[in-house]
PDBQT receptor file of N, H, CA, C and O in Angstrom, charges set to zero:
ATOM      1  N   UNK A   1     -71.141  14.887 -70.605  1.00  0.00    +0.000 N 
ATOM      2  CA  UNK A   1     -70.713  14.821 -71.749  1.00  0.00    +0.000 C 
ATOM      3  C   UNK A   1     -70.638  14.003 -72.650  1.00  0.00    +0.000 C 
ATOM      4  O   UNK A   1     -70.462  14.377 -73.810  1.00  0.00    +0.000 OA
ATOM      5  N   UNK A   2     -70.822  11.975 -72.133  1.00  0.00    +0.000 N 
ATOM      6  H   UNK A   2     -70.964  11.672 -71.191  1.00  0.00    +0.000 HD
ATOM      7  CA  UNK A   2     -71.792  11.078 -72.818  1.00  0.00    +0.000 C 
ATOM      8  C   UNK A   2     -72.912  11.239 -73.528  1.00  0.00    +0.000 C 
ATOM      9  O   UNK A   2     -73.056  10.845 -74.685  1.00  0.00    +0.000 OA
ATOM     10  N   UNK A   3     -73.897  11.931 -72.741  1.00  0.00    +0.000 N 
ATOM     11  H   UNK A   3     -73.780  12.252 -71.801  1.00  0.00    +0.000 HD
ATOM     12  CA  UNK A   3     -74.676  11.900 -73.873  1.00  0.00    +0.000 C 
ATOM     13  C   UNK A   3     -75.131  13.151 -74.937  1.00  0.00    +0.000 C 
ATOM     14  O   UNK A   3     -76.023  13.512 -75.705  1.00  0.00    +0.000 OA
ATOM     15  N   UNK A   4     -73.817  13.521 -74.375  1.00  0.00    +0.000 N 
ATOM     16  H   UNK A   4     -73.093  13.228 -73.751  1.00  0.00    +0.000 HD
ATOM     17  CA  UNK A   4     -73.725  14.911 -75.479  1.00  0.00    +0.000 C 
ATOM     18  C   UNK A   4     -72.762  14.164 -76.886  1.00  0.00    +0.000 C 
ATOM     19  O   UNK A   4     -72.718  14.885 -77.883  1.00  0.00    +0.000 OA
ATOM     20  N   UNK A   5     -72.199  13.123 -76.962  1.00  0.00    +0.000 N 
ATOM     21  H   UNK A   5     -72.235  12.537 -76.152  1.00  0.00    +0.000 HD
ATOM     22  CA  UNK A   5     -71.396  12.641 -77.667  1.00  0.00    +0.000 C 
ATOM     23  C   UNK A   5     -72.616  12.068 -78.434  1.00  0.00    +0.000 C 
ATOM     24  O   UNK A   5     -73.046  12.545 -79.484  1.00  0.00    +0.000 OA
ATOM     25  N   UNK A   6     -73.091  11.056 -77.830  1.00  0.00    +0.000 N 
ATOM     26  H   UNK A   6     -72.742  10.668 -76.977  1.00  0.00    +0.000 HD
ATOM     27  CA  UNK A   6     -74.198  10.035 -78.310  1.00  0.00    +0.000 C 
ATOM     28  C   UNK A   6     -74.983  11.176 -78.999  1.00  0.00    +0.000 C 
ATOM     29  O   UNK A   6     -74.977  10.851 -80.187  1.00  0.00    +0.000 OA
ATOM     30  N   UNK A   7     -75.522  12.113 -78.902  1.00  0.00    +0.000 N 
ATOM     31  H   UNK A   7     -75.527  12.377 -77.938  1.00  0.00    +0.000 HD
ATOM     32  CA  UNK A   7     -76.144  13.162 -79.459  1.00  0.00    +0.000 C 
ATOM     33  C   UNK A   7     -75.503  13.577 -80.945  1.00  0.00    +0.000 C 
ATOM     34  O   UNK A   7     -76.260  13.627 -81.915  1.00  0.00    +0.000 OA
ATOM     35  N   UNK A   8     -74.051  13.880 -81.090  1.00  0.00    +0.000 N 
ATOM     36  H   UNK A   8     -73.436  13.840 -80.302  1.00  0.00    +0.000 HD
ATOM     37  CA  UNK A   8     -73.290  14.308 -82.433  1.00  0.00    +0.000 C 
ATOM     38  C   UNK A   8     -73.617  13.179 -83.179  1.00  0.00    +0.000 C 
ATOM     39  O   UNK A   8     -74.324  13.246 -84.184  1.00  0.00    +0.000 OA
ATOM     40  N   UNK A   9     -72.904  11.626 -82.527  1.00  0.00    +0.000 N 
ATOM     41  H   UNK A   9     -72.329  11.572 -81.710  1.00  0.00    +0.000 HD
ATOM     42  CA  UNK A   9     -72.875  10.617 -83.626  1.00  0.00    +0.000 C 
ATOM     43  C   UNK A   9     -74.475  10.892 -83.656  1.00  0.00    +0.000 C 
ATOM     44  O   UNK A   9     -74.619  12.105 -83.809  1.00  0.00    +0.000 OA
ATOM     45  N   UNK A  10     -75.498  10.364 -83.585  1.00  0.00    +0.000 N 
ATOM     46  H   UNK A  10     -75.381   9.379 -83.461  1.00  0.00    +0.000 HD
ATOM     47  CA  UNK A  10     -76.686  10.863 -83.674  1.00  0.00    +0.000 C 
ATOM     48  C   UNK A  10     -77.049  11.391 -84.537  1.00  0.00    +0.000 C 
ATOM     49  O   UNK A  10     -77.416  10.621 -85.424  1.00  0.00    +0.000 OA
ATOM     50  N   UNK A  11     -77.214  13.060 -84.907  1.00  0.00    +0.000 N 
ATOM     51  H   UNK A  11     -76.916  13.686 -84.186  1.00  0.00    +0.000 HD
ATOM     52  CA  UNK A  11     -77.232  13.708 -85.676  1.00  0.00    +0.000 C 
ATOM     53  C   UNK A  11     -76.063  13.246 -86.811  1.00  0.00    +0.000 C 
ATOM     54  O   UNK A  11     -76.476  13.186 -87.969  1.00  0.00    +0.000 OA
ATOM     55  N   UNK A  12     -74.922  12.979 -86.625  1.00  0.00    +0.000 N 
ATOM     56  H   UNK A  12     -74.587  13.028 -85.685  1.00  0.00    +0.000 HD
ATOM     57  CA  UNK A  12     -74.022  12.350 -87.951  1.00  0.00    +0.000 C 
ATOM     58  C   UNK A  12     -74.957  11.600 -88.566  1.00  0.00    +0.000 C 
ATOM     59  O   UNK A  12     -75.406  11.939 -89.661  1.00  0.00    +0.000 OA
ATOM     60  N   UNK A  13     -75.424  10.305 -87.824  1.00  0.00    +0.000 N 
ATOM     61  H   UNK A  13     -75.059  10.030 -86.935  1.00  0.00    +0.000 HD
ATOM     62  CA  UNK A  13     -75.415   9.031 -88.099  1.00  0.00    +0.000 C 
ATOM     63  C   UNK A  13     -77.128   9.333 -90.114  1.00  0.00    +0.000 C 
ATOM     64  O   UNK A  13     -77.398   8.906 -91.236  1.00  0.00    +0.000 OA
ATOM     65  N   UNK A  14     -77.741  10.766 -88.584  1.00  0.00    +0.000 N 
ATOM     66  H   UNK A  14     -77.521  11.113 -87.672  1.00  0.00    +0.000 HD
ATOM     67  CA  UNK A  14     -79.225  11.125 -89.657  1.00  0.00    +0.000 C 
ATOM     68  C   UNK A  14     -78.618  11.697 -90.844  1.00  0.00    +0.000 C 
ATOM     69  O   UNK A  14     -79.008  11.191 -91.896  1.00  0.00    +0.000 OA
ATOM     70  N   UNK A  15     -77.403  13.012 -90.975  1.00  0.00    +0.000 N 
ATOM     71  H   UNK A  15     -77.087  13.423 -90.120  1.00  0.00    +0.000 HD
ATOM     72  CA  UNK A  15     -77.252  13.251 -92.053  1.00  0.00    +0.000 C 
ATOM     73  C   UNK A  15     -77.004  12.629 -92.986  1.00  0.00    +0.000 C 
ATOM     74  O   UNK A  15     -77.480  12.831 -94.103  1.00  0.00    +0.000 OA
ATOM     75  N   UNK A  16     -75.539  11.023 -92.434  1.00  0.00    +0.000 N 
ATOM     76  H   UNK A  16     -75.153  10.859 -91.526  1.00  0.00    +0.000 HD
ATOM     77  CA  UNK A  16     -75.862   9.662 -93.561  1.00  0.00    +0.000 C 
ATOM     78  C   UNK A  16     -77.016   9.250 -94.270  1.00  0.00    +0.000 C 
ATOM     79  O   UNK A  16     -77.033   8.929 -95.458  1.00  0.00    +0.000 OA
ATOM     80  N   UNK A  17     -77.998   9.271 -93.479  1.00  0.00    +0.000 N 
ATOM     81  H   UNK A  17     -77.985   9.531 -92.513  1.00  0.00    +0.000 HD
ATOM     82  CA  UNK A  17     -79.137   8.535 -93.865  1.00  0.00    +0.000 C 
ATOM     83  C   UNK A  17     -79.845   9.886 -94.751  1.00  0.00    +0.000 C 
ATOM     84  O   UNK A  17     -80.573   9.653 -95.715  1.00  0.00    +0.000 OA
ATOM     85  N   UNK A  18     -79.622  10.941 -94.423  1.00  0.00    +0.000 N 
ATOM     86  H   UNK A  18     -79.031  11.131 -93.639  1.00  0.00    +0.000 HD
ATOM     87  CA  UNK A  18     -79.869  11.902 -95.744  1.00  0.00    +0.000 C 
ATOM     88  C   UNK A  18     -79.369  11.430 -96.638  1.00  0.00    +0.000 C 
ATOM     89  O   UNK A  18     -80.224  10.839 -97.297  1.00  0.00    +0.000 OA
ATOM     90  N   UNK A  19     -78.170  11.329 -97.166  1.00  0.00    +0.000 N 
ATOM     91  H   UNK A  19     -77.475  11.809 -96.631  1.00  0.00    +0.000 HD
ATOM     92  CA  UNK A  19     -77.160  11.144 -98.136  1.00  0.00    +0.000 C 
ATOM     93  C   UNK A  19     -77.559   9.800 -98.964  1.00  0.00    +0.000 C 
ATOM     94  O   UNK A  19     -77.613   9.774-100.193  1.00  0.00    +0.000 OA
ATOM     95  N   UNK A  20     -77.917   8.337 -97.854  1.00  0.00    +0.000 N 
ATOM     96  H   UNK A  20     -77.873   8.358 -96.855  1.00  0.00    +0.000 HD
ATOM     97  CA  UNK A  20     -78.692   7.626 -98.601  1.00  0.00    +0.000 C 
ATOM     98  C   UNK A  20     -79.842   7.758 -99.084  1.00  0.00    +0.000 C 
ATOM     99  O   UNK A  20     -79.737   7.096-100.116  1.00  0.00    +0.000 OA
ATOM    100  N   UNK A  21     -80.912   8.167 -99.062  1.00  0.00    +0.000 N 
ATOM    101  H   UNK A  21     -80.998   8.705 -98.223  1.00  0.00    +0.000 HD
ATOM    102  CA  UNK A  21     -82.079   8.511 -99.565  1.00  0.00    +0.000 C 
ATOM    103  C   UNK A  21     -81.926   9.501-100.856  1.00  0.00    +0.000 C 
ATOM    104  O   UNK A  21     -82.506   9.366-101.933  1.00  0.00    +0.000 OA
ATOM    105  N   UNK A  22     -81.212  10.297-100.569  1.00  0.00    +0.000 N 
ATOM    106  H   UNK A  22     -80.742  10.406 -99.694  1.00  0.00    +0.000 HD
ATOM    107  CA  UNK A  22     -80.488  11.075-102.551  1.00  0.00    +0.000 C 
ATOM    108  C   UNK A  22     -79.814   9.548-103.147  1.00  0.00    +0.000 C 
ATOM    109  O   UNK A  22     -79.981   9.163-104.304  1.00  0.00    +0.000 OA
ATOM    110  N   UNK A  23     -79.234   8.988-102.369  1.00  0.00    +0.000 N 
ATOM    111  H   UNK A  23     -79.098   9.301-101.429  1.00  0.00    +0.000 HD
ATOM    112  CA  UNK A  23     -78.787   8.320-103.644  1.00  0.00    +0.000 C 
ATOM    113  C   UNK A  23     -79.423   6.570-104.207  1.00  0.00    +0.000 C 
ATOM    114  O   UNK A  23     -79.113   5.846-105.153  1.00  0.00    +0.000 OA
ATOM    115  N   UNK A  24     -80.553   6.418-102.914  1.00  0.00    +0.000 N 
ATOM    116  H   UNK A  24     -80.805   7.006-102.145  1.00  0.00    +0.000 HD
ATOM    117  CA  UNK A  24     -81.808   5.232-103.583  1.00  0.00    +0.000 C 
ATOM    118  C   UNK A  24     -82.303   6.190-104.510  1.00  0.00    +0.000 C 
ATOM    119  O   UNK A  24     -82.429   5.785-105.666  1.00  0.00    +0.000 OA
ATOM    120  N   UNK A  25     -82.680   7.630-104.212  1.00  0.00    +0.000 N 
ATOM    121  H   UNK A  25     -82.578   7.960-103.273  1.00  0.00    +0.000 HD
ATOM    122  CA  UNK A  25     -83.579   8.473-105.243  1.00  0.00    +0.000 C 
ATOM    123  C   UNK A  25     -82.958   8.275-106.497  1.00  0.00    +0.000 C 
ATOM    124  O   UNK A  25     -83.636   7.875-107.444  1.00  0.00    +0.000 OA
ATOM    125  N   UNK A  26     -81.808   8.495-106.613  1.00  0.00    +0.000 N 
ATOM    126  H   UNK A  26     -81.257   8.820-105.844  1.00  0.00    +0.000 HD
ATOM    127  CA  UNK A  26     -80.577   8.682-107.880  1.00  0.00    +0.000 C 
ATOM    128  C   UNK A  26     -81.150   7.508-109.032  1.00  0.00    +0.000 C 
ATOM    129  O   UNK A  26     -81.412   7.604-110.231  1.00  0.00    +0.000 OA
ATOM    130  N   UNK A  27     -81.224   5.990-107.741  1.00  0.00    +0.000 N 
ATOM    131  H   UNK A  27     -81.011   5.912-106.767  1.00  0.00    +0.000 HD
ATOM    132  CA  UNK A  27     -81.241   4.660-108.508  1.00  0.00    +0.000 C 
ATOM    133  C   UNK A  27     -82.727   4.138-108.748  1.00  0.00    +0.000 C 
ATOM    134  O   UNK A  27     -83.046   3.075-109.279  1.00  0.00    +0.000 OA
ATOM    135  N   UNK A  28     -83.677   5.261-108.168  1.00  0.00    +0.000 N 
ATOM    136  H   UNK A  28     -83.418   6.125-107.737  1.00  0.00    +0.000 HD
ATOM    137  CA  UNK A  28     -85.072   4.944-108.090  1.00  0.00    +0.000 C 
ATOM    138  C   UNK A  28     -84.854   3.761-107.554  1.00  0.00    +0.000 C 
ATOM    139  O   UNK A  28     -84.809   2.772-108.286  1.00  0.00    +0.000 OA
ATOM    140  N   UNK A  29     -84.724   3.682-106.523  1.00  0.00    +0.000 N 
ATOM    141  H   UNK A  29     -84.761   4.485-105.928  1.00  0.00    +0.000 HD
ATOM    142  CA  UNK A  29     -84.934   2.805-105.075  1.00  0.00    +0.000 C 
ATOM    143  C   UNK A  29     -85.373   2.688-104.421  1.00  0.00    +0.000 C 
ATOM    144  O   UNK A  29     -85.270   1.659-103.753  1.00  0.00    +0.000 OA
ATOM    145  N   UNK A  30     -86.451   3.972-104.038  1.00  0.00    +0.000 N 
ATOM    146  H   UNK A  30     -86.534   4.808-104.581  1.00  0.00    +0.000 HD
ATOM    147  CA  UNK A  30     -88.032   4.152-103.410  1.00  0.00    +0.000 C 
ATOM    148  C   UNK A  30     -88.347   5.359-104.038  1.00  0.00    +0.000 C 
ATOM    149  O   UNK A  30     -87.896   6.111-104.902  1.00  0.00    +0.000 OA
ATOM    150  N   UNK A  31     -89.583   5.226-103.043  1.00  0.00    +0.000 N 
ATOM    151  H   UNK A  31     -89.949   4.615-102.341  1.00  0.00    +0.000 HD
ATOM    152  CA  UNK A  31     -90.710   5.915-104.169  1.00  0.00    +0.000 C 
ATOM    153  C   UNK A  31     -90.622   7.485-103.709  1.00  0.00    +0.000 C 
ATOM    154  O   UNK A  31     -89.787   7.875-102.892  1.00  0.00    +0.000 OA
ATOM    155  N   UNK A  32     -91.341   8.121-104.176  1.00  0.00    +0.000 N 
ATOM    156  H   UNK A  32     -92.019   7.805-104.840  1.00  0.00    +0.000 HD
ATOM    157  CA  UNK A  32     -91.317   9.933-103.907  1.00  0.00    +0.000 C 
ATOM    158  C   UNK A  32     -91.660   9.940-102.895  1.00  0.00    +0.000 C 
ATOM    159  O   UNK A  32     -91.087  10.771-102.190  1.00  0.00    +0.000 OA
ATOM    160  N   UNK A  33     -92.656   9.150-102.264  1.00  0.00    +0.000 N 
ATOM    161  H   UNK A  33     -93.122   8.475-102.838  1.00  0.00    +0.000 HD
ATOM    162  CA  UNK A  33     -93.564   9.501-101.295  1.00  0.00    +0.000 C 
ATOM    163  C   UNK A  33     -93.012   8.996 -99.983  1.00  0.00    +0.000 C 
ATOM    164  O   UNK A  33     -93.424   9.416 -98.902  1.00  0.00    +0.000 OA
ATOM    165  N   UNK A  34     -92.157   8.171-100.097  1.00  0.00    +0.000 N 
ATOM    166  H   UNK A  34     -91.822   7.830-100.976  1.00  0.00    +0.000 HD
ATOM    167  CA  UNK A  34     -91.214   8.020 -99.188  1.00  0.00    +0.000 C 
ATOM    168  C   UNK A  34     -90.392   8.732 -98.776  1.00  0.00    +0.000 C 
ATOM    169  O   UNK A  34     -90.189   9.007 -97.593  1.00  0.00    +0.000 OA
ATOM    170  N   UNK A  35     -89.467   9.349-100.292  1.00  0.00    +0.000 N 
ATOM    171  H   UNK A  35     -89.632   9.125-101.253  1.00  0.00    +0.000 HD
ATOM    172  CA  UNK A  35     -88.435  10.341-100.014  1.00  0.00    +0.000 C 
ATOM    173  C   UNK A  35     -88.744  11.695 -99.034  1.00  0.00    +0.000 C 
ATOM    174  O   UNK A  35     -87.949  12.248 -98.275  1.00  0.00    +0.000 OA
ATOM    175  N   UNK A  36     -90.500  12.131 -99.366  1.00  0.00    +0.000 N 
ATOM    176  H   UNK A  36     -91.146  11.682 -99.983  1.00  0.00    +0.000 HD
ATOM    177  CA  UNK A  36     -90.818  12.865 -98.668  1.00  0.00    +0.000 C 
ATOM    178  C   UNK A  36     -91.078  12.926 -97.526  1.00  0.00    +0.000 C 
ATOM    179  O   UNK A  36     -91.039  13.946 -96.839  1.00  0.00    +0.000 OA
ATOM    180  N   UNK A  37     -91.599  11.025 -96.918  1.00  0.00    +0.000 N 
ATOM    181  H   UNK A  37     -91.631  10.196 -97.476  1.00  0.00    +0.000 HD
ATOM    182  CA  UNK A  37     -91.883  11.203 -95.471  1.00  0.00    +0.000 C 
ATOM    183  C   UNK A  37     -90.511  10.632 -94.743  1.00  0.00    +0.000 C 
ATOM    184  O   UNK A  37     -90.741  10.573 -93.535  1.00  0.00    +0.000 OA
ATOM    185  N   UNK A  38     -89.575  10.325 -94.952  1.00  0.00    +0.000 N 
ATOM    186  H   UNK A  38     -89.388  10.373 -95.933  1.00  0.00    +0.000 HD
ATOM    187  CA  UNK A  38     -88.047  10.439 -94.693  1.00  0.00    +0.000 C 
ATOM    188  C   UNK A  38     -87.461  11.910 -94.731  1.00  0.00    +0.000 C 
ATOM    189  O   UNK A  38     -86.727  12.289 -93.819  1.00  0.00    +0.000 OA
ATOM    190  N   UNK A  39     -87.692  12.486 -95.474  1.00  0.00    +0.000 N 
ATOM    191  H   UNK A  39     -88.289  12.178 -96.214  1.00  0.00    +0.000 HD
ATOM    192  CA  UNK A  39     -86.926  13.697 -95.119  1.00  0.00    +0.000 C 
ATOM    193  C   UNK A  39     -87.556  14.929 -94.581  1.00  0.00    +0.000 C 
ATOM    194  O   UNK A  39     -87.080  16.062 -94.505  1.00  0.00    +0.000 OA
ATOM    195  N   UNK A  40     -88.785  14.459 -94.202  1.00  0.00    +0.000 N 
ATOM    196  H   UNK A  40     -89.172  13.539 -94.264  1.00  0.00    +0.000 HD
ATOM    197  CA  UNK A  40     -89.470  15.868 -93.436  1.00  0.00    +0.000 C 
ATOM    198  C   UNK A  40     -89.625  14.820 -91.937  1.00  0.00    +0.000 C 
ATOM    199  O   UNK A  40     -90.167  15.351 -90.966  1.00  0.00    +0.000 OA
ATOM    200  N   UNK A  41     -89.162  13.425 -91.812  1.00  0.00    +0.000 N 
ATOM    201  H   UNK A  41     -88.722  12.994 -92.600  1.00  0.00    +0.000 HD
ATOM    202  CA  UNK A  41     -88.959  13.138 -90.104  1.00  0.00    +0.000 C 
ATOM    203  C   UNK A  41     -87.629  13.613 -89.587  1.00  0.00    +0.000 C 
ATOM    204  O   UNK A  41     -87.301  14.026 -88.475  1.00  0.00    +0.000 OA
ATOM    205  N   UNK A  42     -86.854  13.414 -90.864  1.00  0.00    +0.000 N 
ATOM    206  H   UNK A  42     -87.120  13.079 -91.768  1.00  0.00    +0.000 HD
ATOM    207  CA  UNK A  42     -85.168  13.763 -90.931  1.00  0.00    +0.000 C 
ATOM    208  C   UNK A  42     -85.021  15.113 -89.840  1.00  0.00    +0.000 C 
ATOM    209  O   UNK A  42     -84.768  15.314 -88.652  1.00  0.00    +0.000 OA
ATOM    210  N   UNK A  43     -85.453  16.101 -91.437  1.00  0.00    +0.000 N 
ATOM    211  H   UNK A  43     -85.658  15.939 -92.402  1.00  0.00    +0.000 HD
ATOM    212  CA  UNK A  43     -85.555  17.321 -90.916  1.00  0.00    +0.000 C 
ATOM    213  C   UNK A  43     -86.593  17.840 -89.460  1.00  0.00    +0.000 C 
ATOM    214  O   UNK A  43     -86.261  18.809 -88.777  1.00  0.00    +0.000 OA
ATOM    215  N   UNK A  44     -87.538  17.220 -89.240  1.00  0.00    +0.000 N 
ATOM    216  H   UNK A  44     -87.807  16.433 -89.795  1.00  0.00    +0.000 HD
ATOM    217  CA  UNK A  44     -88.037  17.653 -87.520  1.00  0.00    +0.000 C 
ATOM    218  C   UNK A  44     -87.109  17.102 -86.713  1.00  0.00    +0.000 C 
ATOM    219  O   UNK A  44     -86.609  17.846 -85.869  1.00  0.00    +0.000 OA
ATOM    220  N   UNK A  45     -86.724  15.867 -86.771  1.00  0.00    +0.000 N 
ATOM    221  H   UNK A  45     -87.131  15.263 -87.456  1.00  0.00    +0.000 HD
ATOM    222  CA  UNK A  45     -85.179  15.844 -85.997  1.00  0.00    +0.000 C 
ATOM    223  C   UNK A  45     -84.080  16.767 -85.607  1.00  0.00    +0.000 C 
ATOM    224  O   UNK A  45     -84.076  17.124 -84.429  1.00  0.00    +0.000 OA
ATOM    225  N   UNK A  46     -83.123  17.227 -86.417  1.00  0.00    +0.000 N 
ATOM    226  H   UNK A  46     -83.127  16.937 -87.374  1.00  0.00    +0.000 HD
ATOM    227  CA  UNK A  46     -82.788  18.232 -86.929  1.00  0.00    +0.000 C 
ATOM    228  C   UNK A  46     -83.136  19.702 -86.337  1.00  0.00    +0.000 C 
ATOM    229  O   UNK A  46     -82.271  20.560 -86.165  1.00  0.00    +0.000 OA
ATOM    230  N   UNK A  47     -84.530  19.888 -86.043  1.00  0.00    +0.000 N 
ATOM    231  H   UNK A  47     -85.233  19.190 -86.182  1.00  0.00    +0.000 HD
ATOM    232  CA  UNK A  47     -85.224  21.037 -85.845  1.00  0.00    +0.000 C 
ATOM    233  C   UNK A  47     -84.985  20.635 -84.495  1.00  0.00    +0.000 C 
ATOM    234  O   UNK A  47     -84.897  21.608 -83.747  1.00  0.00    +0.000 OA
ATOM    235  N   UNK A  48     -84.856  19.565 -83.951  1.00  0.00    +0.000 N 
ATOM    236  H   UNK A  48     -84.927  18.775 -84.559  1.00  0.00    +0.000 HD
ATOM    237  CA  UNK A  48     -84.935  19.022 -82.189  1.00  0.00    +0.000 C 
ATOM    238  C   UNK A  48     -83.883  19.017 -81.182  1.00  0.00    +0.000 C 
ATOM    239  O   UNK A  48     -83.768  19.453 -80.036  1.00  0.00    +0.000 OA
ATOM    240  N   UNK A  49     -82.791  18.049 -82.417  1.00  0.00    +0.000 N 
ATOM    241  H   UNK A  49     -82.884  17.695 -83.347  1.00  0.00    +0.000 HD
ATOM    242  CA  UNK A  49     -81.194  17.995 -81.921  1.00  0.00    +0.000 C 
ATOM    243  C   UNK A  49     -80.465  19.242 -81.631  1.00  0.00    +0.000 C 
ATOM    244  O   UNK A  49     -79.767  19.399 -80.629  1.00  0.00    +0.000 OA
ATOM    245  N   UNK A  50     -80.608  19.899 -82.318  1.00  0.00    +0.000 N 
ATOM    246  H   UNK A  50     -81.175  19.772 -83.132  1.00  0.00    +0.000 HD
ATOM    247  CA  UNK A  50     -79.578  20.436 -82.126  1.00  0.00    +0.000 C 
ATOM    248  C   UNK A  50     -79.759  22.025 -81.187  1.00  0.00    +0.000 C 
ATOM    249  O   UNK A  50     -78.863  22.838 -80.958  1.00  0.00    +0.000 OA
ATOM    250  N   UNK A  51     -81.029  22.088 -80.827  1.00  0.00    +0.000 N 
ATOM    251  H   UNK A  51     -81.756  21.427 -81.013  1.00  0.00    +0.000 HD
ATOM    252  CA  UNK A  51     -81.869  23.008 -79.878  1.00  0.00    +0.000 C 
ATOM    253  C   UNK A  51     -81.453  22.141 -78.246  1.00  0.00    +0.000 C 
ATOM    254  O   UNK A  51     -81.059  22.608 -77.178  1.00  0.00    +0.000 OA
ATOM    255  N   UNK A  52     -81.719  20.895 -78.623  1.00  0.00    +0.000 N 
ATOM    256  H   UNK A  52     -82.039  20.515 -79.491  1.00  0.00    +0.000 HD
ATOM    257  CA  UNK A  52     -81.263  20.197 -77.454  1.00  0.00    +0.000 C 
ATOM    258  C   UNK A  52     -79.464  20.040 -76.748  1.00  0.00    +0.000 C 
ATOM    259  O   UNK A  52     -78.972  20.140 -75.624  1.00  0.00    +0.000 OA
ATOM    260  N   UNK A  53     -78.931  19.744 -78.162  1.00  0.00    +0.000 N 
ATOM    261  H   UNK A  53     -79.331  19.663 -79.075  1.00  0.00    +0.000 HD
ATOM    262  CA  UNK A  53     -77.063  19.967 -77.849  1.00  0.00    +0.000 C 
ATOM    263  C   UNK A  53     -77.244  21.228 -77.165  1.00  0.00    +0.000 C 
ATOM    264  O   UNK A  53     -77.019  21.273 -75.955  1.00  0.00    +0.000 OA
ATOM    265  N   UNK A  54     -77.581  22.145 -77.725  1.00  0.00    +0.000 N 
ATOM    266  H   UNK A  54     -77.764  22.108 -78.707  1.00  0.00    +0.000 HD
ATOM    267  CA  UNK A  54     -77.376  23.425 -77.201  1.00  0.00    +0.000 C 
ATOM    268  C   UNK A  54     -77.251  23.253 -75.530  1.00  0.00    +0.000 C 
ATOM    269  O   UNK A  54     -76.292  23.343 -74.764  1.00  0.00    +0.000 OA
ATOM    270  N   UNK A  55     -78.876  22.922 -75.304  1.00  0.00    +0.000 N 
ATOM    271  H   UNK A  55     -79.656  22.849 -75.926  1.00  0.00    +0.000 HD
ATOM    272  CA  UNK A  55     -79.240  23.051 -73.905  1.00  0.00    +0.000 C 
ATOM    273  C   UNK A  55     -77.949  21.704 -73.106  1.00  0.00    +0.000 C 
ATOM    274  O   UNK A  55     -77.660  22.021 -71.952  1.00  0.00    +0.000 OA
ATOM    275  N   UNK A  56     -77.565  20.980 -73.376  1.00  0.00    +0.000 N 
ATOM    276  H   UNK A  56     -77.800  20.722 -74.313  1.00  0.00    +0.000 HD
ATOM    277  CA  UNK A  56     -76.783  19.877 -72.463  1.00  0.00    +0.000 C 
ATOM    278  C   UNK A  56     -75.737  20.792 -72.501  1.00  0.00    +0.000 C 
ATOM    279  O   UNK A  56     -75.242  21.090 -71.414  1.00  0.00    +0.000 OA
ATOM    280  N   UNK A  57     -75.306  21.286 -73.470  1.00  0.00    +0.000 N 
ATOM    281  H   UNK A  57     -75.708  21.044 -74.353  1.00  0.00    +0.000 HD
ATOM    282  CA  UNK A  57     -74.007  22.438 -73.030  1.00  0.00    +0.000 C 
ATOM    283  C   UNK A  57     -73.687  23.058 -71.861  1.00  0.00    +0.000 C 
ATOM    284  O   UNK A  57     -72.697  22.969 -71.134  1.00  0.00    +0.000 OA
ATOM    285  N   UNK A  58     -74.951  23.872 -71.782  1.00  0.00    +0.000 N 
ATOM    286  H   UNK A  58     -75.755  23.945 -72.373  1.00  0.00    +0.000 HD
ATOM    287  CA  UNK A  58     -75.512  25.120 -71.007  1.00  0.00    +0.000 C 
ATOM    288  C   UNK A  58     -75.656  24.565 -69.273  1.00  0.00    +0.000 C 
ATOM    289  O   UNK A  58     -75.422  25.204 -68.247  1.00  0.00    +0.000 OA
ATOM    290  N   UNK A  59     -76.183  22.978 -69.465  1.00  0.00    +0.000 N 
ATOM    291  H   UNK A  59     -76.373  22.460 -70.298  1.00  0.00    +0.000 HD
ATOM    292  CA  UNK A  59     -76.163  22.566 -68.327  1.00  0.00    +0.000 C 
ATOM    293  C   UNK A  59     -74.693  22.064 -67.368  1.00  0.00    +0.000 C 
ATOM    294  O   UNK A  59     -74.446  21.677 -66.226  1.00  0.00    +0.000 OA
ATOM    295  N   UNK A  60     -74.051  22.316 -68.477  1.00  0.00    +0.000 N 
ATOM    296  H   UNK A  60     -74.251  22.630 -69.405  1.00  0.00    +0.000 HD
ATOM    297  CA  UNK A  60     -71.985  21.815 -67.783  1.00  0.00    +0.000 C 
ATOM    298  C   UNK A  60     -71.557  23.038 -67.863  1.00  0.00    +0.000 C 
ATOM    299  O   UNK A  60     -70.374  23.007 -68.201  1.00  0.00    +0.000 OA
ATOM    300  N   UNK A  61     -72.012  24.332 -67.688  1.00  0.00    +0.000 N 
ATOM    301  H   UNK A  61     -72.974  24.358 -67.413  1.00  0.00    +0.000 HD
ATOM    302  CA  UNK A  61     -71.308  25.318 -67.781  1.00  0.00    +0.000 C 
ATOM    303  C   UNK A  61     -71.177  25.507 -65.893  1.00  0.00    +0.000 C 
ATOM    304  O   UNK A  61     -72.039  24.858 -65.301  1.00  0.00    +0.000 OA
ATOM    305  N   UNK A  62     -70.179  26.332 -64.959  1.00  0.00    +0.000 N 
ATOM    306  H   UNK A  62     -69.478  26.859 -65.439  1.00  0.00    +0.000 HD
ATOM    307  CA  UNK A  62     -69.492  26.832 -63.639  1.00  0.00    +0.000 C 
ATOM    308  C   UNK A  62     -71.035  27.924 -63.486  1.00  0.00    +0.000 C 
ATOM    309  O   UNK A  62     -70.883  29.084 -63.869  1.00  0.00    +0.000 OA
ATOM    310  N   UNK A  63     -72.185  27.597 -63.040  1.00  0.00    +0.000 N 
ATOM    311  H   UNK A  63     -72.309  26.655 -62.728  1.00  0.00    +0.000 HD
ATOM    312  CA  UNK A  63     -73.286  28.572 -62.520  1.00  0.00    +0.000 C 
ATOM    313  C   UNK A  63     -72.722  29.756 -61.680  1.00  0.00    +0.000 C 
ATOM    314  O   UNK A  63     -73.463  30.727 -61.528  1.00  0.00    +0.000 OA
ATOM    315  N   UNK A  64     -71.008  29.773 -60.905  1.00  0.00    +0.000 N 
ATOM    316  H   UNK A  64     -70.406  28.984 -61.028  1.00  0.00    +0.000 HD
ATOM    317  CA  UNK A  64     -70.649  31.185 -60.596  1.00  0.00    +0.000 C 
ATOM    318  C   UNK A  64     -70.265  31.910 -61.572  1.00  0.00    +0.000 C 
ATOM    319  O   UNK A  64     -70.251  33.141 -61.538  1.00  0.00    +0.000 OA
ATOM    320  N   UNK A  65     -69.892  31.164 -62.603  1.00  0.00    +0.000 N 
ATOM    321  H   UNK A  65     -69.903  30.164 -62.630  1.00  0.00    +0.000 HD
ATOM    322  CA  UNK A  65     -68.796  31.804 -63.306  1.00  0.00    +0.000 C 
ATOM    323  C   UNK A  65     -70.148  33.686 -64.250  1.00  0.00    +0.000 C 
ATOM    324  O   UNK A  65     -69.611  34.537 -64.959  1.00  0.00    +0.000 OA
TER     325      UNK A  65
């Protein structure tokens, strides 16, 4: 359960990072190529973390049911 909560917090922080990247772009604080690299890495992370969180939940279920 502790690991699952950590993953939820981690995913939330990643979403906040996306917001910060968008704000940095609007203020011209970051180069376009950096935006592409960072958003690609975050999108890859989102593709991995969702199924991982679901798999953690599956392990917690009672196998007798």
